[in-house]
C-alpha positions in Angstrom: 27.6 -0.7 -8.5 29.9 -3.6 -9.7 27.0 -6.1 -9.0 24.7 -3.9 -11.2 27.1 -3.8 -13.9 27.8 -7.6 -14.0 23.8 -7.9 -14.0 23.2 -5.9 -16.9 25.9 -7.6 -18.9 24.0 -10.9 -18.9 20.3 -10.1 -18.9 18.3 -7.2 -20.7 15.1 -6.0 -19.7 12.1 -4.5 -21.5 9.3 -2.3 -20.7 6.1 -4.0 -19.3 3.8 -2.7 -22.0 6.2 -4.4 -24.5 5.5 -7.8 -23.1 2.6 -9.2 -25.1 1.0 -12.8 -25.0 1.6 -14.0 -28.4 -0.6 -17.1 -28.2 -1.1 -20.0 -25.7 0.9 -23.1 -26.1 1.7 -26.1 -23.9 5.2 -26.1 -22.2 5.4 -29.8 -22.9 4.9 -29.0 -26.6 7.9 -26.9 -26.3 9.8 -29.7 -25.0 8.5 -32.0 -27.9 9.8 -29.7 -30.5 12.9 -29.0 -28.6 14.0 -32.6 -28.4 13.2 -33.1 -32.0 15.7 -30.2 -32.9 18.1 -31.4 -30.4 18.0 -35.0 -31.7 19.0 -33.6 -35.2 21.9 -31.8 -33.7 23.0 -34.6 -31.5 23.0 -38.2 -32.9 23.9 -39.5 -29.5 20.6 -38.3 -28.1 18.2 -41.2 -27.2 14.6 -40.5 -25.7 13.0 -42.9 -23.3 9.5 -42.9 -21.9 7.4 -44.7 -19.3 4.3 -45.3 -21.4 3.7 -41.6 -21.9 5.2 -40.8 -25.4 2.0 -38.9 -26.4 1.7 -36.9 -23.2 5.4 -35.9 -23.6 4.9 -34.9 -27.2 7.4 -37.3 -28.5 5.6 -38.5 -31.6 7.6 -36.3 -33.9 11.0 -37.6 -32.6 9.9 -41.1 -32.6 8.8 -40.8 -36.4 12.2 -39.3 -37.3 14.5 -41.4 -35.1 12.6 -44.7 -34.2 15.9 -46.3 -33.7 16.7 -43.8 -30.9 13.6 -44.2 -28.9 13.0 -46.8 -26.2 9.5 -47.5 -24.5 10.1 -48.6 -21.1 6.6 -49.2 -20.1 5.3 -48.4 -16.6 8.6 -49.0 -15.0 10.1 -45.6 -14.2 12.8 -47.0 -11.9 14.0 -49.3 -14.7 13.9 -46.4 -17.1 16.4 -44.4 -14.9 18.7 -47.4 -14.7 18.6 -47.8 -18.4 19.4 -44.1 -19.0 22.3 -44.3 -16.5 23.6 -47.2 -18.6 23.2 -45.4 -21.9 25.0 -42.4 -20.4 27.9 -44.6 -19.5 28.1 -45.7 -23.0 28.3 -42.2 -24.4 24.7 -41.5 -25.3 22.6 -38.6 -24.1 19.6 -40.1 -22.6 16.3 -38.1 -22.2 13.8 -39.8 -19.7 10.3 -38.7 -20.0 7.3 -39.1 -17.7 5.1 -36.8 -15.3 6.9 -34.9 -12.8 5.7 -37.0 -9.9 6.7 -40.3 -11.5 10.1 -38.7 -12.6 11.1 -37.8 -9.0 9.1 -39.2 -6.0 8.8 -42.7 -7.5 12.4 -43.1 -8.5 14.3 -40.9 -6.2 16.7 -43.6 -5.0 17.6 -44.6 -8.6 18.3 -41.0 -9.5 20.4 -40.4 -6.4 22.4 -43.7 -6.8 22.7 -44.2 -10.5 22.5 -40.7 -11.8 23.6 -37.9 -9.3 26.2 -39.9 -7.4 28.2 -40.8 -10.4 27.3 -37.5 -12.1 25.8 -39.3 -15.3 24.8 -37.1 -18.3 21.1 -38.0 -17.9 18.4 -35.5 -18.7 15.2 -36.0 -16.4 12.5 -34.3 -18.3 9.3 -33.9 -16.3 5.9 -32.8 -17.6 2.6 -32.2 -15.8 4.2 -30.5 -12.8 2.4 -28.6 -10.1 -1.2 -27.8 -9.6 -1.8 -27.1 -13.3 -2.0 -30.8 -13.9 -5.5 -30.2 -12.9 -8.2 -32.9 -12.7 -5.9 -35.8 -12.1 -5.6 -34.8 -8.6 -3.2 -34.8 -5.7 -1.6 -38.1 -6.4 -0.3 -36.8 -9.8 0.3 -33.2 -8.6 4.0 -33.2 -7.4 4.6 -30.0 -5.4 7.9 -30.9 -3.8 10.0 -31.9 -6.8 12.2 -28.6 -7.2 13.3 -29.1 -3.5 14.0 -32.8 -3.9 16.0 -32.4 -7.0 18.0 -29.2 -6.1 19.4 -31.0 -3.0 21.1 -33.6 -5.1 24.7 -32.6 -5.5 25.6 -31.7 -9.0 22.0 -31.7 -10.3 21.0 -28.8 -12.5 17.3 -27.8 -12.1 15.5 -25.8 -14.9 12.0 -24.5 -14.8 11.2 -22.5 -18.0 8.2 -20.2 -18.3 6.6 -20.8 -21.8 6.6 -22.7 -25.0 9.4 -20.8 -26.5 11.6 -21.0 -23.5 11.0 -24.7 -22.9 12.0 -25.5 -26.4 15.2 -23.4 -26.1 15.9 -24.9 -22.7 15.6 -28.5 -24.2 18.1 -27.7 -26.9 20.5 -26.2 -24.3 20.2 -29.2 -22.0 21.2 -31.5 -24.7 24.4 -29.7 -25.1 25.2 -29.5 -21.4 27.3 -32.1 -19.7 25.9 -33.4 -16.5 22.5 -34.4 -14.9 19.6 -32.1 -15.4 16.1 -31.9 -14.1 13.9 -30.2 -16.6 10.4 -29.3 -15.4 7.4 -28.2 -17.3 3.6 -28.3 -17.5 0.4 -29.7 -19.0 -1.9 -26.9 -19.9 -1.9 -24.3 -22.7 -0.2 -21.1 -21.3 0.9 -17.6 -22.5 3.7 -17.7 -24.9 5.5 -14.5 -24.6 9.4 -15.0 -24.7 11.4 -14.6 -27.7 11.4 -17.4 -30.5 14.9 -16.7 -31.2 16.1 -16.8 -27.7 19.4 -18.6 -26.8 18.8 -20.5 -23.4 21.5 -19.7 -21.0 21.6 -22.2 -18.1 22.2 -20.4 -14.7 21.4 -16.9 -16.1 18.3 -15.1 -14.9 16.1 -13.2 -17.3 15.1 -9.7 -16.5 11.7 -9.0 -18.0 10.9 -5.6 -16.6 12.9 -3.0 -14.7 11.8 -1.6 -11.4 12.8 0.2 -8.2 10.3 -0.7 -5.6 10.0 -4.4 -5.3 11.7 -7.4 -6.9 9.5 -10.2 -8.2 11.4 -13.5 -8.8 9.3 -16.1 -10.5 9.7 -19.4 -12.3 7.5 -21.6 -14.7 3.9 -20.6 -15.2 4.1 -18.1 -12.3 6.2 -15.7 -14.6 3.4 -14.7 -16.7 1.3 -14.0 -13.5 4.3 -11.9 -12.2 4.2 -9.9 -15.3 0.4 -9.4 -14.9 1.0 -8.5 -11.3 3.5 -5.9 -12.2 1.2 -4.4 -14.6 -1.5 -4.0 -11.8 1.1 -2.6 -9.5 2.1 0.0 -12.1 -1.4 1.3 -12.1 -0.6 2.5 -8.6 2.8 4.0 -9.4 4.5 0.8 -7.9 7.3 -0.2 -10.2 8.2 -3.9 -9.7 11.2 -5.5 -11.2 10.3 -8.9 -12.8 13.0 -11.5 -13.0 12.5 -15.0 -14.4 14.5 -17.4 -12.4 14.3 -20.2 -14.9 17.4 -22.0 -13.6 16.8 -22.8 -9.8 20.3 -24.4 -9.7 22.8 -23.2 -10.4 21.1 -20.0 -9.1 22.0 -16.6 -10.6 22.8 -14.9 -7.4 24.3 -11.9 -8.8 21.1 -11.1 -10.7 19.2 -11.6 -7.4 21.5 -9.3 -5.2 21.8 -6.5 -8.1 18.0 -6.4 -8.1 17.6 -6.3 -4.2 20.3 -3.6 -4.2 17.8 -1.5 -6.1 14.5 -2.4 -4.6 15.3 -3.5 -1.0 12.6 -6.2 -0.9 11.4 -9.3 -2.8 8.5 -11.5 -3.7 9.1 -15.1 -4.8 6.4 -16.7 -7.0 6.3 -20.6 -7.7 4.0 -23.5 -8.5 5.5 -25.5 -5.7 5.4 -26.1 -2.0 6.5 -23.1 0.2 9.3 -25.2 1.6 12.3 -26.1 -0.5 11.7 -24.4 -3.8 12.6 -21.2 -5.4 11.7 -19.2 -2.4 13.9 -21.0 -0.1 16.8 -20.7 -2.7 16.4 -16.9 -2.8 16.1 -16.5 0.9 19.2 -18.4 1.5 21.0 -15.9 -0.8 19.6 -12.9 0.9 20.2 -14.2 4.4 23.9 -14.7 3.7 24.7 -11.7 1.5 22.0 -8.9 1.6 19.2 -9.3 4.2 15.8 -8.0 3.0 12.2 -8.5 3.5 10.8 -11.4 1.4 7.3 -12.8 0.9 6.4 -16.1 -0.8 3.6 -16.9 -3.2 3.6 -20.7 -3.0 1.5 -23.7 -1.9 1.2 -23.5 1.9 2.3 -26.9 3.2 -0.6 -29.0 1.6 -1.3 -31.4 -1.1 -3.4 -30.4 -4.1 -6.7 -31.7 -5.3 -8.8 -32.2 -8.4 -9.9 -29.2 -10.3 -9.3 -27.0 -13.4 -5.9 -25.3 -13.4 -7.6 -22.0 -12.8 -9.7 -23.3 -9.9 -6.7 -24.7 -8.2 -4.4 -21.6 -8.6 -7.2 -19.6 -7.3 -7.7 -21.9 -4.2 -4.1 -22.3 -3.4 -3.1 -18.7 -3.7 -1.2 -18.7 -6.9 -2.6 -15.8 -8.8 -1.5 -12.3 -10.0 -3.6 -10.9 -7.3 -1.8 -12.9 -4.6 1.5 -11.5 -6.1 0.2 -7.9 -5.9 -0.7 -8.4 -2.3 2.6 -10.1 -1.5 4.6 -7.1 -3.1 2.6 -4.6 -1.0 3.4 -6.6 2.2 7.1 -6.8 1.3 7.2 -3.1 0.7 5.4 -2.3 4.0 8.1 -4.4 5.8 10.9 -2.4 4.1 9.4 0.9 5.2 8.8 -0.3 8.7 
């Protein structure tokens, strides 16, 4: 009961029928609007990019703060080094490029120059996951959450829509320490509050339920909501929780939910290994063993296609979440 009390203190749920898609907006646009607002609050904030200012929606920031923008060119490793130097000098550097180039291409520089010395660098990564789409497997990073969460002291944030990405960007600017902020390319349902205050490390309860817990991050949160609506038609009440912060993980929220439902589904636009699912599994194995099903990419690279085609092919849909919920519940009853 104490866990549930603590849980309810820092997240508030709403009924499924109240969750409505207001419109569709790119999460990367939320980042662009967020960094502009954060720049107005923090004169030390500096934006860096690796030849992708337009893709990362930096144009408004550049127009207002041209002296606080650094074009590093297609030299991502150098960009991380420059950012580490700026942080040493008291600046708040935001590095920007595609998620694949933000992590895989520069992992050594992040480990040595940012994480090891706990520099106040914000690594802002767009075009993550399969929904990058037609650019194909070489650009579709699916292992970045795992790579970044393993770095000591690295905070990992995966917001779910435009509004939350904007709020997260503002919160990240005020936070002291290295952060990996992951968001996407396509237009996506925008459904969280425009007035929200983003709390790093605090999960967001979107719908209460007693039969199965669905933990999701990023684009998969909206699909989890749609899955819960389908389950409700069969009198299955799913609890939907947005785990927007993968690290530090809100263990209290996870355990409070599982104490009610007894089983879990995790949904993420990431490899099955090393991401949100494994983080949740680690908590459950140590503190409250329960059946868990994963909705994630099954140990493969992506390919070229539209976001919808790729999500369908790789099993990242609301129907896949519904099926996983039923499997988890069946294991609970066995």
